[in-house]
N, C-alpha and C positions, 0 to 999 in steps of 0.2 A: 734688843737684838732678838731674834727668833731663829733657833737654829734647829735642824732635823726632824721637820713636821713630816710625817706619812698619815696614811689611811690607817696603819696598821691598829686592830682591834675593833674597827668598824665595819659595817655593812659592805662599806664600799671596798674595801679590801681586797674583794674578789673581782670586783668590777674592771672598769675601762680607765684608760689614764686619763679620761674627762672626770669619770665618776671619783676618782681617787683625789683628782686636782680640786673639784669641787667641795669635798670633804677638808681637804688642808686648807682651800681658803676660809671655810666656816671656822676652822680652828684659829686661823690667824685672825680673821675678825673678832673673835672669842677674846684673844689676849690684848688686841688693839683697844677695843670696846673696853675692857678693865683696866687700862692704863690709860684712857681718855682720850686717844686717838684716833683719826680714822685713815681712811686709804691716800688722801691726799697729801698725807706725812710720809709715805711709803717711799723711801729713796730707793734701796736696791733688793733685789730678788738673786739668789741662786738656785737654778732649778736643775738637779741631777733627773735624770729619764734613763730607762735602760735601755730605750729604742727609741728611733726616729719614726717607727711605722705609724704612728696615731699624731702626728705633728700637726696635723690640721684641727683636729679636735681638741688638742690642746690649745692651741694658738686661740681658737673659739673662747673656751673657760678662761684664758688670761685677759684678754681684752674687755670681755664682761665684768672681768671683776676690777679691771684696773678702772675702766671708763676712759675718760678724756685724760688721766693722768697716768702717764705713762713711767714707770721708774727704771733707773738702769738696770739691766739684768744680763745675767750671764746664763748659758743654755748647755748642758757637758751630760753626754753618754757615757754612762757608767756600764761595765758588764753585768753587776747586779747589785741590789738592795740587800739587807740584813735578813729580809724574807722574801721566798722567792714570787711570793703573789705580789709584792710592791713592785709600782713601776716608775714613781716618782716620788721625788723627796724634794721639799723646798725651806730653803732660808731667806728670812727677811730681815731688812734693816728700816725701823723709822727713826724720821727725825723728830725731835720734840719742840 
């Protein structure tokens, strides 16, 4: 289980939702690699975004990272995240 990943503290923090999503997926891959699992084991993601305005750019990032394996997912718009710069937060569940 991976919860609450954001681009906070990275160069992407000030960037677009796509840049922040790419940073988060780098973090998710780092955790997955450390645990010896790959993205084909990704079962479920929950994505919190502050606006649907950049949804097309976000979808491109998601499909690039998922490849042919599409996990179950939920996409929720929230009024804000813990820092005003953040546009997206992702939780992920991997099966072993």
